[in-house]
N, C-alpha and C positions, 0 to 999 in steps of 0.2 A: 571279711575275710573271704580269702580266694579259697575257691576248692579244687580239689584235683579235675574234675568234670570241664574247671572253666581253663584251667591250666591247659587241659587236653585240646581242648578246640582252640585256645590261641594257636599253640604250637600246629594244629591242622589247617588252619588259616593261612599262617605264615609259608608251610610248606604248599599250597595252593598257589599260593601268590608268588614264591619263590620259583615257581615251577613255569607259571605264564610269565616271568619278568625275563626276555633275555638280554636285556642290559646289565643286569645284577651278574647274571651268570656269565655272561663273555666277559664281564670284568673280575669274575672268580672272587664274587660276594660270597660270605658264605653265613648263613645264620646261625650266630652262636645260641641265641635263647630267646622266647619269646611268650612272656606270660601278660595277661591281661594289662593295656596301658601301657608295655612295654616291650622293648625289643633291642637286641644286641646283634649288631652285623661287622664281620670283620672283612678287610681286604689287604691284600699285600700290595705297594707300589710295584707293578713292573715298570720297564723301560718305554714300554708303548703308553705309559702315563706321564710322562715326564713333558714339563715345557721347555721353552726354549733356553731357559737358565737352569736345567739340568735338576729342577724342582718339580715336588707333583704339582700337574694342572688343578687348578681353582676347581675346576668344573669334575674333576672325578673326587674329592673329597667333598663337593657340596651333595652328587650324585650318591656316597655311602651316606653323608646324614640324612639324605632325601628320604633311601630306602629304608632305613630304621624307623623314620617317621612314618611312612604308609604302614610298616608293618604294626607298630606301636598302635596307631589310629586306626586299623582296617582288623587285629587278632582278638575282637570282641565278635565279630560276627555280623559288624554292621560296618558297608562299605562306605567307605567317606574319602575324597578328592581333597588336595593339596587347595585351600583357597589364596592363600598369602605365606612366603617362606622367607628366611634373612639369615646369611650367614655373616660369623666376623672369623677373619682366619687369624690366628694368632702367633703362628709358627709355622716355619716348611716342615714339608714331608719329603723324602727322598726315596730313589728306588732301594726296594726290599724293607723298607717300612711296613708294620705290619698294623695297619690303624684297625680300632673299632670305635664303632659308631654307637654311644648309649640312649636312646630313647625313653623320654619318661611323660608320661601325660600328669601334665598340671593343673587343667580343668576341663572338665566334660560340661555342656547345656544339653539342650535338645536338638540341636542340627551343627552346633559350632563346636568346636574342642581347640586347647592350645595346647603345643607339646612343646619341649626341649630337648635337643640330642646334642650330647659332648662328643666329640671326635679327639682320641687321643693315640698313641702312639705306644708302641711296647716299652715304653718305660716309662710309661703312665702321665708321659707330659700332653698337656692338653695343646691339640693342633688347631682345633676351630670350635667354636658355639655354635649351635643353629636352632631357629626357633621356627614352629612351624602352625599354622593355624588351619583347621581340618573342615569340612562342611558333609556332612551325610547326605547322601543321596538315594535312600529309602531302598538300600538292595541289601542282600547278603553277600559276603565273598564266599560261603559254601553253602549246601543245602546242611541244616543239623543232621545227625545222624542218629 
């Protein structure tokens, strides 16, 4: 069972990571929630995120999913990096859509982890499914308080 200290640490880790993530902040990403091994990140699609077909660029959707993955695999204050990621694009997103990436830890070993990220729009429709594997780098995200 997760306690308040673990939840507070997860939130602090995500706040620290977000403060240092220029790309996520420039893209307007917001941390909706961060609990141990899970995270939700929101991004509103702007005109500058559209591709030549008037749809959200796949790289933006990948970046959103990757950001949620990063928060989920780092918010227990054990620094991790991505060692493998893949994404399936299911339907397009458009300007002014609000996308939410929901990352969930599926497995964690001593040095690797497996996470799934569901990207949905404001109507709850699946936009993409992302899977990432993490590798622990023997560091912390923040110094424990």
